[in-house]
C-alpha positions in Angstrom: -5.7 -8.9 26.7 -4.2 -6.4 24.3 -6.6 -4.8 21.8 -6.2 -5.4 18.1 -6.0 -2.5 15.6 -6.4 -3.5 12.0 -5.1 -1.1 9.3 -6.6 -1.5 5.9 -4.4 0.1 3.2 -0.6 0.1 3.2 0.3 3.6 2.1 1.9 6.7 3.6 -0.9 7.2 6.2 -0.6 3.6 7.4 3.2 3.8 7.6 3.0 7.0 9.6 0.4 5.5 12.0 2.6 2.4 12.6 5.8 4.4 13.1 4.2 6.6 15.7 2.4 3.7 17.4 5.7 1.8 17.8 7.5 4.9 19.2 4.6 5.4 21.7 5.1 1.9 23.0 1.5 0.9 22.8 0.7 -2.7 23.7 -2.0 -2.9 21.0 -1.5 -5.6 18.4 -1.3 -4.3 14.8 -2.5 -6.1 11.7 -1.6 -4.3 8.4 -3.4 -5.3 5.2 -2.4 -3.9 1.9 -3.8 -4.6 -1.6 -0.4 -4.0 -3.3 2.1 -6.8 -2.9 4.8 -4.5 -1.4 5.2 -2.7 1.9 4.4 1.0 2.2 6.4 3.2 -0.1 6.9 6.9 -1.0 4.8 8.0 -3.9 6.3 11.5 -4.8 9.4 10.0 -6.4 7.4 7.8 -8.7 6.9 10.6 -11.3 10.4 11.9 -10.8 13.5 10.1 -9.6 12.1 6.6 -9.9 10.7 7.1 -13.4 14.0 8.6 -14.4 15.8 5.6 -13.1 17.7 7.6 -10.6 16.3 5.9 -7.5 16.5 2.2 -6.8 13.2 0.4 -6.1 14.1 -0.7 -2.5 14.8 2.9 -1.6 11.1 3.8 -2.2 10.1 1.6 0.8 9.4 3.7 3.9 10.6 0.7 6.0 12.4 -2.4 4.8 10.0 -5.4 4.6 11.6 -7.2 7.5 11.0 -4.3 9.9 7.3 -5.0 10.3 8.0 -8.6 11.5 10.7 -7.3 13.8 8.1 -5.0 15.5 5.7 -7.9 15.9 3.3 -6.5 13.3 1.2 -9.0 11.4 1.2 -8.1 7.7 -0.8 -9.2 4.7 0.5 -7.6 1.5 -1.2 -8.4 -1.8 -4.5 -8.9 0.0 -7.8 -7.2 -0.7 -10.4 -6.6 2.1 -13.8 -7.6 0.7 -16.1 -6.3 3.5 -16.3 -4.8 7.0 -18.9 -6.3 9.4 -19.4 -3.6 11.9 -21.9 -5.4 14.1 -19.4 -8.1 14.9 -16.3 -5.9 14.4 -14.7 -8.2 11.8 -13.3 -7.8 8.3 -13.3 -10.4 5.6 -10.5 -10.7 3.0 -10.6 -11.9 -0.6 -9.2 -15.2 0.7 -12.1 -15.7 3.0 -10.1 -14.9 6.2 -12.1 -13.3 9.0 -10.1 -10.9 11.2 -11.5 -9.4 14.3 -10.7 -5.8 15.4 -11.2 -3.6 18.4 -10.3 -0.5 16.3 -10.1 -0.2 12.6 -8.1 2.3 10.6 -9.0 2.9 6.9 -6.0 4.1 4.9 -7.5 3.1 1.5 -6.0 6.0 -0.4 -7.2 7.0 -3.9 -7.1 5.7 -7.4 -6.2 7.5 -10.7 -9.2 8.3 -12.9 -9.0 6.4 -16.2 -10.1 7.5 -19.6 -13.3 5.6 -20.5 -12.8 2.6 -22.7 -15.2 4.2 -25.2 -12.6 6.9 -25.7 -9.7 4.5 -26.0 -8.7 4.4 -22.4 -8.1 0.7 -22.4 -5.8 0.7 -25.5 -2.2 -0.7 -25.1 0.1 2.2 -24.6 -2.3 4.2 -22.4 -1.1 4.6 -18.8 -2.0 6.2 -15.5 0.6 7.2 -12.9 -0.4 6.4 -9.3 1.2 3.3 -8.1 4.6 1.5 -8.2 3.2 -1.0 -10.6 2.0 1.8 -12.9 5.6 3.1 -13.2 7.2 -0.3 -13.5 4.9 -1.0 -16.4 5.3 2.5 -18.0 9.0 3.2 -17.5 10.3 0.9 -20.3 8.1 2.8 -22.8 9.8 6.2 -21.9 12.5 6.1 -24.6 14.2 9.1 -26.2 12.7 10.2 -29.4 9.2 8.8 -28.8 6.1 10.9 -28.7 4.3 11.2 -25.4 0.8 12.7 -25.2 -0.3 13.7 -21.7 -3.9 14.3 -20.9 -4.3 16.7 -18.0 -2.3 19.7 -16.8 -2.3 19.0 -13.1 0.8 18.2 -11.0 1.1 14.6 -12.0 0.9 15.4 -15.7 3.4 18.3 -15.4 5.9 16.3 -13.3 5.7 13.4 -15.8 6.2 15.9 -18.6 9.4 17.2 -17.0 10.7 13.7 -16.5 9.9 12.7 -20.0 11.7 15.7 -21.4 14.8 14.8 -19.4 14.6 11.3 -20.9 14.5 12.8 -24.4 10.8 12.2 -25.3 8.8 14.7 -27.4 5.9 15.8 -25.2 2.5 17.3 -25.9 0.3 18.1 -23.0 -3.5 18.7 -23.4 -5.5 20.5 -20.8 -9.3 20.7 -21.3 -9.6 23.7 -19.0 -8.6 27.3 -19.9 -5.2 26.9 -18.3 -3.0 24.3 -16.6 -3.4 24.0 -12.8 -6.7 25.9 -13.0 -8.3 23.9 -10.2 -5.4 24.4 -7.7 -3.5 27.6 -8.5 -4.0 31.2 -9.6 -3.3 32.4 -13.1 0.1 33.8 -12.0 1.4 30.4 -10.9 0.0 28.8 -14.0 1.8 31.3 -16.2 5.1 30.7 -14.4 4.8 26.9 -14.8 3.6 27.1 -18.4 6.6 29.2 -19.4 8.9 26.7 -17.5 7.6 23.8 -19.6 7.6 25.6 -22.9 11.2 26.7 -22.3 12.0 23.0 -21.9 10.3 22.0 -25.1 6.9 20.8 -24.0 4.0 21.8 -26.3 1.1 22.8 -24.0 -2.4 23.1 -25.5 -5.1 24.6 -23.2 -8.8 24.7 -23.8 -8.0 21.5 -25.8 -11.1 19.4 -26.6 -10.2 15.8 -27.3 -12.7 13.6 -29.1 -11.1 10.2 -28.6 -7.8 8.3 -28.7 -6.8 6.7 -32.0 -5.3 3.3 -32.6 -3.2 1.5 -35.1 -2.5 -2.2 -35.1 -4.3 -2.5 -31.8 -2.2 0.1 -30.0 -2.8 3.8 -29.3 -1.4 6.0 -32.0 -2.6 9.4 -31.0 -5.6 11.6 -30.3 -8.4 12.9 -32.5 -9.3 16.5 -31.4 -12.8 17.9 -31.6 -11.8 20.1 -34.6 -10.7 17.0 -36.5 -6.9 17.4 -36.0 -5.0 14.2 -35.1 -2.1 14.5 -32.8 0.3 11.5 -33.2 1.6 9.7 -30.1 3.6 6.5 -29.3 2.2 6.5 -25.7 -0.4 8.4 -23.7 -0.4 9.3 -20.0 -3.8 10.0 -18.5 -3.4 12.5 -15.6 -7.0 13.6 -15.0 -7.1 13.4 -11.2 -7.9 10.7 -8.7 -10.9 9.4 -6.8 -11.0 8.5 -3.1 -11.3 4.7 -2.5 -14.5 4.7 -0.5 -16.0 1.4 -1.8 -15.2 -0.5 1.4 -16.5 2.3 3.6 -19.7 2.5 1.6 -20.2 -1.3 1.8 -19.9 -1.0 5.6 -22.6 1.7 5.6 -20.2 4.5 6.6 -21.1 8.1 5.5 -19.1 9.0 2.4 -19.0 12.5 0.7 -16.0 13.2 -1.5 -14.1 10.7 0.6 -14.8 9.3 4.1 -15.8 12.2 6.3 -13.9 12.3 9.6 -14.1 14.6 12.6 -11.2 16.4 14.2 -9.7 13.2 15.6 -10.0 11.4 12.2 -12.9 9.3 13.5 -15.7 8.3 11.1 -19.4 8.1 12.0 -18.5 4.7 13.6 -16.6 5.5 16.9 -14.4 2.4 16.4 -13.4 3.1 12.8 -10.9 5.8 11.9 -9.6 7.0 8.5 -6.5 8.8 7.4 -4.9 10.0 4.2 -6.1 10.6 0.7 -9.4 8.7 1.3 -10.6 11.2 4.0 -12.5 14.5 3.9 -12.4 16.9 6.8 -13.2 20.4 7.8 -10.6 23.1 7.0 -11.4 26.8 7.3 -15.1 26.0 7.4 -15.0 23.9 4.3 -15.0 20.2 3.9 -11.9 19.3 1.8 -10.1 16.2 0.6 -6.3 16.4 0.2 -4.0 14.2 -1.8 -0.7 15.0 -0.1 2.1 13.4 1.9 1.7 16.0 4.6 -2.0 15.2 5.2 -1.4 11.4 5.2 1.6 11.7 7.6 -0.1 14.1 10.0 -3.4 12.2 10.1 -1.6 8.9 10.6 0.4 10.4 13.5 -2.7 11.9 15.0 -4.7 8.6 15.0 -1.8 6.8 16.7 -1.7 9.4 19.5 -5.5 9.5 19.9 -5.6 5.7 20.2 -2.9 5.8 22.8 -5.0 8.2 24.9 -3.5 11.6 23.9 -6.0 14.4 23.7 -5.3 16.0 20.3 -7.2 17.4 17.4 -6.3 17.6 13.7 -5.4 21.2 12.8 -2.3 20.9 10.7 -1.5 23.6 8.1 -1.5 21.9 4.7 1.6 22.1 2.6 2.7 20.6 -0.7 5.6 20.5 -3.1 6.3 19.7 -6.7 9.7 19.3 -8.5 9.8 20.1 -12.2 13.1 20.5 -14.0 15.2 22.8 -11.8 12.1 24.4 -10.3 10.8 23.6 -6.8 7.3 24.7 -6.3 6.4 24.8 -2.6 2.8 25.6 -1.4 1.7 26.5 2.1 -2.0 26.7 3.0 -5.1 26.1 0.8 -6.0 28.7 -1.8 -9.6 27.5 -2.1 -11.9 30.6 -1.8 -9.3 33.2 -2.5 -10.5 36.6 -3.7 -7.2 38.2 -4.8 -3.6 37.5 -5.3 -0.3 39.5 -5.2 2.9 38.4 -6.9 6.2 38.9 -5.1 9.3 38.8 -7.3 12.1 36.4 -6.2 15.8 37.0 -6.0 16.3 35.7 -9.6 14.3 35.8 -12.8 13.4 32.2 -12.3 11.8 32.7 -8.9 8.6 34.3 -7.6 5.8 33.7 -5.2 2.0 34.1 -5.4 0.2 35.1 -2.2 -3.5 34.3 -1.9 -5.9 36.5 0.1 -9.6 35.8 1.0 -10.6 39.5 1.4 -7.9 40.7 3.9 -6.9 37.3 5.2 -3.7 35.6 3.9 -4.6 32.0 3.3 -1.9 30.4 1.0 1.4 31.0 -0.7 2.9 29.4 -3.9 6.7 29.7 -3.9 8.6 28.9 -7.1 12.3 28.6 -6.4 11.8 30.8 -3.4 12.3 28.9 -0.2 12.3 32.2 1.8 8.8 33.1 0.7 7.6 29.6 1.4 9.2 29.4 4.8 8.1 32.7 6.1 4.7 32.6 4.3 4.0 29.3 6.0 5.0 30.7 9.4 2.8 33.7 9.0 -0.2 31.7 7.8 0.2 29.2 10.6 0.1 32.1 13.1 -3.1 33.3 11.5 -1.6 36.7 10.8 -2.3 38.8 7.7 0.2 41.3 6.3 -1.1 43.7 3.8 -0.8 42.8 0.1 1.3 46.0 -0.4 3.9 44.8 2.2 4.1 41.4 0.6 4.4 42.6 -3.0 7.2 45.1 -2.1 10.5 43.4 -2.9 12.2 45.6 -0.3 10.1 44.0 2.5 12.2 41.7 4.6 10.0 38.6 5.0 11.9 37.3 8.0 11.6 40.6 9.8 7.9 40.8 8.8 7.2 37.3 10.1 9.0 37.9 13.3 7.2 41.1 13.9 3.8 39.5 13.3 4.5 36.5 15.4 5.8 38.8 18.2 2.5 40.7 18.1 0.7 37.4 18.5 2.8 36.2 21.4 2.7 39.6 23.2 -0.5 41.4 22.1 -0.2 44.1 24.8 2.5 46.6 23.8 3.0 47.7 27.4 4.2 44.3 28.5 
C-alpha cells in the first residue's frame, strides 16, 4: 500500500515539493491542505505587477487549479489544520476531519506583523501586504493623489512605495531605525536605495518615532509622531516584518526557535515530520537562520521531495534574493549576517553599483543594483567558497568574469603542476 504524505500549507515550498514529487514518479499519495481558498501562487508579484494591475490574478497561480486533480493529488483549500496528533500520526482539520499520514510536511509560511490595536492597527484603512487577499483588499485604495503612509523601510515597504508612486500616490515612509534596510543591508546599499526613492518623490523619514495612528470618522487619518507632529494619510501600509507560523508545530510539541528548526534534510525533531520554506530555521555558516525567500522555499521543497524518494542529499543551497523597485533590480547573493567590512564596486552606469560583504577576509555576500554581472560572478565566487581581495573587487578595471574563472580554476585544479 502506498504511503500518504500530507502537506500542510499551500505556498511556494509546497508547490515546489509537489512539482518535484510528480516528476520523480513517486507512488506516494499526496494530500495538500491550504488555509487560503486558492491554490499555491507566486508572492513576489503581489507588491509589484499585481498591485499595479499589470498581472492577471490567474497568472499568479504556480499551477492551474485543475492540475492537482489531474495528478491525483487530494486538495483541501480554504481549510485550517487545528492539530497534529503525533502518537497516532493524524491531523485534525477545522471541519473535524481526521487525516492519517505516513510523512508530514509543514509549509506553514509566515504572517505579516500587525500594528497593535492600541496604536490604531485595527483601524479601517490600515493594511498589511503578505497574501493575495491582502492585495485584493488594498489595491482599490491605491488611487492617484491619495496620501499613503508606509511604516517600515524593509523590502516590502520599499517595493510598495515604488508601486504606489507609479500609481500616482503621495508616499511618506517612516523607518524607526537609523536607516532603511538596516537589518539586512550595509549603509552603502541603504544609501543607494534611499536616493532612488527620493528621486522618485518618496519622502523617507529615518529614526522616526511614531506614537500612534490617528483617526477621523472611524478611519485612519494619519500618524502622530513622538514629537507631536501629525502626518496626514488616507491609508497606511504596515511593513514591519513577518513572523514564522509555528503555532501548529508548537501545539504538536515540536521544537521551535525563530521558526521550526530543521536539520540538513529539512527534518524536524520528529523523524516523520519535515518542514520547508519561511516557517523553518536552519544552520547556515554556523548560524541558525530563518529566510523569507522564494529561493529557500523552492530549494527546501525540492530537497524534501528527493529525500522522501530515497535520494541522499543535504540542504546547502546558496541563498539569493531579488527586489524590483522602479527601474532598479536589486539582486543579492549570499547572507551578509556577521560581515565586518564592505567594499563598493562602481557599475557601468551612474545608476548601478554593487556592495561586497566580507567577514574578515572571507567574501560572504554581494548586493548588486542594476549590475547583473556583479551579481552573477559574485554569486559564482561565493558558491565556490573563494575569496578575492577587497582591492581586486573595488577596482573597476578588474574583469569579474576573468576573476571568477581564475578562482574557480584554482578550486578545480589546486596543483599548478597538473
